[in-house]
N, C-alpha and C positions, 0 to 999 in steps of 0.2 A: 497081647490085646489088652486094652483097658477095660476097666469095670463098666458094665452097662448102667445106664441111669435107672434108678429105682423109682417106681411110681409111689408117691406119698399117699397112701391110703391104708385103711385098717387091714391088718393081716388076718386072714380067716383061720389059718392053722394055728391052734393054741400053742403047740410046741414051738413052732417058728416064732410066734409072737412073744413067747416068754424068753427065748434066746435073744431075740432082737432087743427086748426091753433091758435084759441084763447088760448086753454090750453097750448100748447107748447110755444107760444109766451110769455105768462106770466111766464112760468117756465124758459125760456131762459133769460128774463130780470132779474128775481130774481137771477139766477146763475151769471149773469154779475155783479150785485150789490155786491153779496157776494164775488166774486173774487177781485173786486176793494177794498173792505174794508179789507178783510182778508190778502191779499197779497200785499197791497199797490201798486197795478198795475194801469196803466192808460188804461182804457177800453173805447172803443167806439163801439157801436152796432147800426147798421142800418138795418131795416126790411121793405120790401115793400110787401104788401099783393097782392093776385091775382087781386084784384080790383084796385090796384095802390095806396092804402093808405100807408102812411109813419109812421113807429114806430121806434124811436131811443132812445139810452141811451148813456150818456157820463159821465165818472167819474169826469172830470173837465169841459171841454166845447168841443162841437163837432168840432169847428173850429180848436182849438189847436191840437186835436187828428188827424184831417185830415191833417193839416200842417206838423205835425211830421211824419205822415205816408208818405206823398209825399217826404219830405226831406230824410227820411231813404231809400225810394225806389230809389231816384236819386243817393244817395251815393252808394248804392249797385250796381246800373247799371254802375256808373262810375268806381267802383272798379272792376267789371267784365270786363269792357272795357279795363282798365289798365292792368288787369291780362292777358287778351287775347293779348293785344299789346306786353306785356313783353314776353309772350310765343312765339309769332311770331318772336320777336327780337332774342331770344335765339335760336330759330329754324334756323333763317338765319345765326347766328354766328356758330352754329354747322355744318351747311352745308358748310360754307366757310372754317372752320377748316378741315373738311374731305377732301375737295378739295386740300387744301394746303398739307395735309399729303400725299395724293396720289401723288402729284407732287414731293414732297421731296423723297418719296420712289422710284419713277421712276428715279429721278436724281441720287440717291444713287446706284441703280442697274447699271445705265450707267457708273458711276465712277468705279464700280467693274468689268466692262467689260461685263455686261449682257444687254440683250434687246437692242442691237445696230443695229438690222436689219432695223429699220425705220429711221435711221439717214443718212443725206447726208454727203458729204465730208467736207463741211464747218462746219457742226455740230460736226463731229468727230475732226476737227482741233481745234475748240473751246474747246472741251472736253479735248484734249491733252494739250492745253495751261493751262487750269485750273489745270490739274494734275501736270504739271511742276511747276506752281506757288506754289501749295500745297507742293510738295516735297522740293522746295527751302526754304519755310518757316519752314518746319519740320527740315531740316538740320541746318538752322540757330539757331533754338531753341535748338537742340541737342548740337551744338558746344558751345552755350552760357552756357548751363548747365554744360558741361564738363569743360569749362574754370573756371566757378565758383567753381566747385569741386576741380580743381587743385590749385586755389588760396587759398581755405580753407585748403587743405593739406599742402601747403607751409607755411601758417600762423601757423598751428599746429606744423610743423617741426621746424620753427624758435623758437617757444615758447619752444619746448622740448630742442632745442640746448641751448637756454639761461639757462634753468634749469640745463642742464648738466654742463655748464660753472660755474654756481654758486656752484654746488656740487663739481666740481673739485677744485675750490678755497678753499672751506671749507675743503676738504681733505688735500690740501697742508698746510693750517694753522694747522690742527690737526697733520700732520706729523712733522712740525717744532716744535710744542709744545712738541711732544713726544721726538724729538731729544734733545731739551733743558733739558727735565726732565731726560733723560738717561745720558747726560753729567754731570748734577749736581749730579746724583747718583754715577757715576764713580769717580768724584772728591772727594765726601764724603767718598767713600770706600777707595780711595788711601790715604787720610789723616788719616783715622783710621788705615791703615796698617803701616804707618810710625811711628805712636805713639807706636804701639805694638812692632815693631822691635827695637826701641830705648830702651825700657825697657829690652829686651832680651840682648842687648849689655852690658848694665850696669851689668847685672847678670853674663855675661860671664867674664867681667873684674874682678869681685869679685872672680870668681873661679880660675883665674890665680894666684892670691895671695896664694891660698891653694895648688898650685902645680899641678893643674889639667890641661888638654889640653885645650887651649883656642879655642873658636869657633868664626869665623869671618863671619859676614853676609854682603852681598852686595845687595843693592836694585837697581833693574833696573828701568828705567823710565817707566811710564804707556804707553802702546801701544795704538794706535788709534783704538777705538772700533766702527768701522763703520758697520760691518756686523755681529758682535757677538750679541747674544741675551742677554737681561738684566739679565738673571738668572745665566750666567757664571761669575765666580769670576775672577778679574784681577790677573796677574802674579806679585806677590810681590817681587820676587828676587830669587837669587840662593844661596844655602847653600854650603859653602866650608869648608872643614876641613884641617887645617895645621898640 
């Protein structure tokens, strides 16, 4: 059979109480030693019996353990105090911000023409002056933006005008080059026509010797080709029969 569960309460019998104290004290000291060795922990154990007798254990020295304990406890208390003071500081800041927000919301409603029942004539006059100053600043800003946009549009217009002027100059140069090319083409065609006509005249003269009817060719000067397309042939002359 297993051991029965012991009720944790004060033992009335002094002899039994002393025996239990001795057994559990030794077990507790043994566990403290094992904890210090196995886990590399700094352990300090202090036990006072009911008669006032002291039993202690320290893995290093009781003084160093107690000093470390006191230092750690002071640090924790200081940290808690700092934490509490920081919490109080932020609580005050939050309350101040809430108050400022309420004030700003109230002022905004007044600027929108709401909640004006509690204002005096002087307060209303100040509110009106603030609105006029705000409107003046808004109009000045709007005018400045419009002037900037107009200047930007003028700058773009001037830039486009300059580009158009450059394109117009290029078109004029191309037109002049085309006119020169047309003129050279007409001159070349006229010279070719004169050579061909001369050969026909020599043939006609040779035919007159055989008794046939002579053919006379008259060449007219080339007309000014200003509006005629390059594909049209020039008028080489008139053919007359005698």
